[in-house]
LOTI-117910 format. One line per 2 residues: number of its first residue (from 1); their letters; for each residue x, y, z of N, C-alpha, C. Coordinates in steps of 0.05 Angstrom, whole numbers. Atoms other than C-alpha are relative to their C-alpha. Layout:
! LOTI-117910
NUM = A = X/Y/Z/X/Y/Z/X/Y/Z  ...
! end
This chain:
! LOTI-117910
1 = XX = -22/4/-18/742/-1381/-1385/-3/18/24  3/-16/-24/738/-1358/-1313/24/19/4
3 = XX = -21/-19/-3/778/-1295/-1299/11/-1/29  -12/-1/-26/828/-1296/-1241/-1/29/10
5 = XX = 3/-27/-11/812/-1237/-1196/19/6/23  -19/-5/-21/863/-1247/-1141/21/-22/2
7 = XX = -21/19/-4/929/-1281/-1128/9/0/29  -9/3/-28/949/-1308/-1060/28/-12/0
9 = XX = -27/11/-5/1021/-1319/-1039/0/-16/25  -1/17/-24/1030/-1377/-991/28/-8/6
11 = XX = -27/8/-9/1092/-1394/-951/-2/-22/21  0/23/-19/1100/-1462/-917/21/-20/-9
13 = XX = -18/22/5/1150/-1518/-911/-12/-27/8  15/24/-10/1098/-1567/-885/-13/-14/-24
15 = XX = 12/14/24/1081/-1620/-939/-30/-3/1  29/3/-2/1011/-1630/-912/-15/26/-5
17 = XX = 12/-26/6/996/-1556/-914/2/6/-30  -3/-4/29/1024/-1552/-984/-21/-15/-16
19 = XX = 20/17/14/979/-1609/-1006/-28/13/3  26/-12/-4/918/-1575/-975/-3/25/-17
21 = XX = 1/-24/17/935/-1510/-1011/-3/-6/-29  1/8/28/945/-1545/-1077/-28/-10/-8
23 = XX = 26/11/5/876/-1576/-1071/-23/21/2  20/-21/-1/840/-1510/-1060/-10/6/-28
25 = XX = 12/-4/27/792/-1501/-1118/-20/23/1  17/-23/2/765/-1431/-1125/7/13/-27
27 = XX = -4/-8/28/756/-1409/-1197/13/27/-3  -9/-27/5/772/-1336/-1187/27/7/14
29 = XX = -25/-6/-13/837/-1342/-1147/22/-19/-9  -23/16/6/907/-1368/-1159/18/1/25
31 = XX = -17/1/-23/952/-1392/-1102/28/-8/-9  -28/5/6/1028/-1388/-1111/13/-9/26
33 = XX = -11/11/-25/1063/-1432/-1059/30/1/-1  -29/-2/-3/1133/-1417/-1035/9/-14/25
35 = XX = -11/14/-25/1177/-1456/-985/7/21/21  -8/-17/-22/1189/-1426/-917/-23/10/17
37 = XX = 20/-12/-18/1151/-1385/-865/0/30/-2  3/-29/0/1143/-1313/-845/26/15/-7
39 = XX = -25/-13/7/1217/-1296/-851/4/0/-30  -3/2/30/1219/-1321/-923/-21/18/-14
41 = XX = 21/-17/11/1154/-1283/-936/10/29/0  -11/-28/-2/1187/-1218/-912/22/4/-21
43 = XX = -22/-3/19/1249/-1230/-954/-11/1/-29  11/0/26/1207/-1245/-1015/-13/27/-7
45 = XX = 14/-25/5/1164/-1183/-1008/18/24/-1  -19/-22/1/1224/-1139/-998/13/2/-27
47 = XX = -13/0/26/1249/-1158/-1067/-19/-4/-24  20/4/21/1184/-1169/-1105/-23/19/4
49 = XX = 24/-16/-2/1120/-1131/-1119/-18/-11/21  17/8/-22/1075/-1133/-1059/-27/-12/-10
51 = XX = 26/12/6/1010/-1173/-1059/-20/7/21  21/-7/-19/943/-1160/-1025/-10/-24/16
53 = XX = 10/25/-12/934/-1233/-1003/23/-18/7  -22/17/-10/980/-1276/-960/-11/-22/17
55 = XX = 5/22/-18/977/-1344/-928/27/-9/10  -27/5/-11/1035/-1357/-880/-1/-20/23
57 = XX = -3/20/-20/1054/-1417/-838/18/12/23  -15/-11/-23/1075/-1392/-768/10/-21/19
59 = XX = -8/22/-18/1094/-1460/-740/27/5/13  -26/-4/-12/1166/-1438/-728/4/29/9
61 = XX = -2/-28/-8/1150/-1366/-709/1/2/31  -2/-3/-29/1174/-1349/-638/-5/28/9
63 = XX = 4/-28/-7/1166/-1274/-640/-19/13/-20  19/-10/20/1102/-1257/-677/-2/31/-2
65 = XX = 1/-29/1/1102/-1183/-657/21/11/-18  -22/-10/17/1170/-1170/-688/-4/-8/-29
67 = XX = 1/10/27/1159/-1214/-749/-24/12/-15  23/-10/14/1089/-1189/-766/3/30/-5
69 = XX = -5/-29/5/1110/-1116/-757/19/3/-24  -18/-1/24/1167/-1129/-807/-15/-8/-25
71 = XX = 16/8/23/1118/-1164/-853/-18/24/-9  17/-22/7/1071/-1104/-849/15/22/-15
73 = XX = -17/-21/14/1128/-1057/-870/5/-8/-29  -5/9/27/1138/-1100/-932/-25/-2/-17
75 = XX = 26/4/14/1064/-1104/-950/-13/26/-7  17/-24/6/1016/-1055/-982/-22/2/20
77 = XX = 22/-4/-19/961/-1026/-940/-24/-17/-8  23/16/6/900/-1070/-934/5/-29/-7
79 = XX = -6/27/6/936/-1135/-945/-15/-20/18  14/20/-16/895/-1195/-923/19/-23/7
81 = XX = -19/19/-10/933/-1245/-881/-14/-23/15  9/25/-13/914/-1317/-864/24/-14/10
83 = XX = -23/13/-11/962/-1351/-817/-8/-29/9  4/28/-8/970/-1425/-798/21/-7/21
85 = XX = -20/8/-20/1004/-1457/-739/-10/-22/19  6/22/-18/1005/-1510/-685/-13/9/26
87 = XX = 10/-11/-26/987/-1466/-625/-30/3/-1  30/-1/1/913/-1476/-610/-12/14/24
89 = XX = 10/-14/-24/906/-1430/-549/-15/25/-9  15/-25/6/857/-1372/-548/18/24/3
91 = XX = -18/-22/-4/912/-1327/-521/17/5/-24  -16/-3/24/954/-1340/-583/-16/12/-22
93 = XX = 18/-11/21/895/-1326/-629/-5/29/5  5/-28/-6/879/-1261/-593/26/17/-5
95 = XX = -26/-14/5/953/-1242/-597/3/6/-29  -3/-4/29/953/-1251/-672/-22/20/-10
97 = XX = 21/-18/8/886/-1216/-679/7/29/6  -8/-27/-8/913/-1156/-642/22/12/-19
99 = XX = -21/-9/18/970/-1153/-692/-10/5/-28  13/-5/26/921/-1148/-750/-3/-24/-18
101 = XX = 4/24/16/919/-1220/-773/-29/-4/-5  28/3/7/854/-1233/-810/-12/-27/9
103 = XX = 10/27/-8/848/-1308/-795/23/-17/8  -21/19/-9/886/-1363/-760/-12/-28/0
105 = XX = 9/28/1/878/-1438/-775/20/-18/14  -17/18/-15/905/-1491/-729/7/-25/-18
107 = XX = -8/23/15/945/-1546/-763/-2/-25/17  2/4/28/937/-1599/-787/-26/12/-12
109 = XX = 22/-14/11/892/-1561/-834/-11/-14/-25  12/13/23/843/-1586/-886/-6/20/-22
111 = XX = 5/-18/23/830/-1558/-956/-25/17/4  25/-15/-3/759/-1538/-939/2/23/20
113 = XX = -4/-21/-19/783/-1497/-880/13/24/-13  -14/-21/14/830/-1457/-924/-19/14/-20
115 = XX = 19/-11/19/776/-1449/-977/-21/18/14  19/-16/-15/726/-1423/-925/13/26/9
117 = XX = -14/-25/-9/777/-1373/-898/4/19/-23  -4/-17/23/793/-1347/-967/-26/12/-10
119 = XX = 26/-10/9/720/-1342/-987/-11/21/18  9/-19/-20/704/-1305/-923/13/28/-5
121 = XX = -14/-26/5/757/-1252/-938/-5/11/-28  5/-9/28/739/-1249/-1012/-29/7/-5
123 = XX = 29/-7/3/665/-1236/-999/-3/28/-11  7/-27/11/636/-1178/-1039/-12/17/22
125 = XX = 13/-17/-19/611/-1118/-1002/-30/-4/0  29/4/0/538/-1120/-980/-14/14/-22
127 = XX = 13/-15/21/520/-1067/-1031/1/-14/-26  -3/12/26/545/-1108/-1088/-15/-27/-2
129 = XX = 14/26/1/508/-1171/-1068/-29/3/11  26/-4/-12/444/-1140/-1042/-23/-12/-16
131 = XX = 21/12/16/405/-1169/-1100/-2/-30/3  0/29/-4/424/-1240/-1081/-15/-7/26
133 = XX = 15/4/-24/368/-1247/-1030/-2/-30/6  2/28/-8/365/-1311/-990/-19/-3/23
135 = XX = 18/6/-23/317/-1343/-941/10/-25/14  -9/23/-16/338/-1389/-885/-23/-7/20
137 = XX = 21/9/-18/285/-1430/-848/11/-19/20  -8/18/-22/297/-1463/-781/-25/-10/14
139 = XX = 25/11/-11/243/-1510/-755/6/-22/20  -2/21/-20/237/-1552/-693/-25/-17/0
141 = XX = 23/18/1/192/-1613/-690/-17/3/24  16/-4/-24/170/-1595/-620/14/23/16
143 = XX = -11/-21/-16/183/-1543/-567/24/-9/16  -23/6/-18/247/-1540/-526/25/-11/-14
145 = XX = -23/10/14/295/-1561/-581/21/21/-6  -20/-21/4/329/-1494/-586/-1/13/-27
147 = XX = 2/-12/27/305/-1474/-656/-2/30/1  2/-29/-2/287/-1404/-633/27/13/7
149 = XX = -27/-10/-8/355/-1394/-600/19/-1/-24  -17/3/24/389/-1420/-663/-7/22/-21
151 = XX = 8/-20/20/348/-1374/-708/9/28/8  -8/-27/-10/362/-1312/-665/30/4/-4
153 = XX = -29/-2/2/437/-1326/-665/9/1/-29  -6/-1/29/439/-1339/-740/-6/28/-11
155 = XX = 8/-27/9/402/-1273/-752/20/21/9  -20/-19/-10/451/-1236/-708/26/-2/-15
157 = XX = -25/5/15/511/-1268/-743/-1/12/-28  3/-10/27/484/-1251/-812/0/30/-1
159 = XX = 2/-29/0/468/-1180/-793/25/14/9  -23/-13/-12/529/-1163/-752/27/-7/-14
161 = XX = -25/8/12/586/-1204/-782/1/5/-30  0/-3/29/565/-1203/-855/-14/26/-9
163 = XX = 12/-27/5/527/-1136/-850/-21/-1/-22  22/2/18/467/-1160/-890/-25/11/14
165 = XX = 26/-7/-11/398/-1130/-881/-15/-26/6  11/25/-9/362/-1183/-841/-27/4/13
167 = XX = 27/0/-11/290/-1196/-825/-5/-27/14  4/24/-15/275/-1247/-770/-30/-3/7
169 = XX = 28/5/-4/205/-1277/-769/-5/-25/17  7/23/-17/175/-1323/-716/-27/-10/-10
171 = XX = 25/10/11/122/-1367/-749/-16/-17/20  17/10/-21/97/-1393/-683/-20/23/6
173 = XX = 17/-23/1/38/-1346/-692/-11/8/28  13/-6/-25/9/-1351/-622/19/-1/24
175 = XX = -17/4/-23/65/-1372/-576/30/6/-5  -27/-7/6/128/-1345/-609/13/18/22
177 = XX = -12/-16/-22/178/-1316/-559/27/13/-9  -25/-13/10/233/-1285/-603/4/27/14
179 = XX = -3/-26/-13/219/-1218/-570/16/-2/26  -14/3/-26/246/-1245/-504/30/-1/-4
181 = XX = -29/2/6/314/-1258/-536/12/27/-4  -10/-27/4/319/-1184/-551/-9/19/23
183 = XX = 8/-15/-23/294/-1162/-482/-24/19/-6  24/-15/7/228/-1138/-512/-24/-14/12
185 = XX = 25/11/-10/158/-1148/-485/-12/-20/-20  12/19/18/125/-1210/-514/-27/11/-11
187 = XX = 26/-8/11/66/-1200/-561/-11/-24/-15  13/22/14/23/-1242/-607/13/-5/-28
189 = XX = -15/6/24/74/-1242/-663/-14/9/-25  12/-7/26/47/-1245/-734/-30/-4/-1
191 = XX = 29/6/2/-23/-1267/-716/-18/24/-3  18/-23/4/-54/-1197/-709/0/11/-29
193 = XX = 0/-11/27/-30/-1170/-777/-11/-20/-20  11/20/18/-47/-1236/-811/-30/-3/2
195 = XX = 29/1/-4/-116/-1238/-781/-13/25/-12  11/-24/12/-127/-1166/-801/0/-1/-30
197 = XX = -2/3/29/-104/-1182/-872/-22/-19/-10  21/19/7/-151/-1242/-874/-27/13/0
199 = XX = 26/-13/-2/-210/-1200/-851/-4/20/-23  2/-19/23/-194/-1148/-905/-6/-14/-26
201 = XX = 4/15/25/-191/-1201/-959/-27/-13/-1  24/17/0/-250/-1244/-939/-25/15/10
203 = XX = 23/-14/-11/-294/-1193/-905/4/30/-5  -5/-29/6/-284/-1126/-942/-22/18/9
! end
């Protein structure tokens, strides 16, 4: 039997959001859904034991600064907060981010979006998953397709956002130009060390 490691409290009065939350299938978490929005969440937390994980529908929130500050007073330190709402502007997102909101999903929201947001916040620390090594290969059928740009950006994302140790290799042995993406002088890539290794093996 899978052990529940975290409980999320969700507050929404939107039937479609409630359905999406009910369909979230993550073995290690449990989602308790309550009617209402951030005001109801504040009232609940003022009278119940605080939780470290919240999902709150902000659709009817007109004063996020005031409401989120009140919510913070009712929460324990380090509480993770995923919010949902109809406002899809970057200014609104940055406003919430400045208030300490961990993630914001624009409604209508799908189950997989909520699942992804929860999984992202529930990720183990790099030290605890360092043994789970992975390899990602990106290949273009011809030049000019953007595979190098994609590979460089993936590597940056994995290293910076997820803080994993990352090794980026360009297997275009003679004409690889990954160095240019990092403002480094171009070189011959992997061909010199591979040729040196081949000479050592076959011509000792």
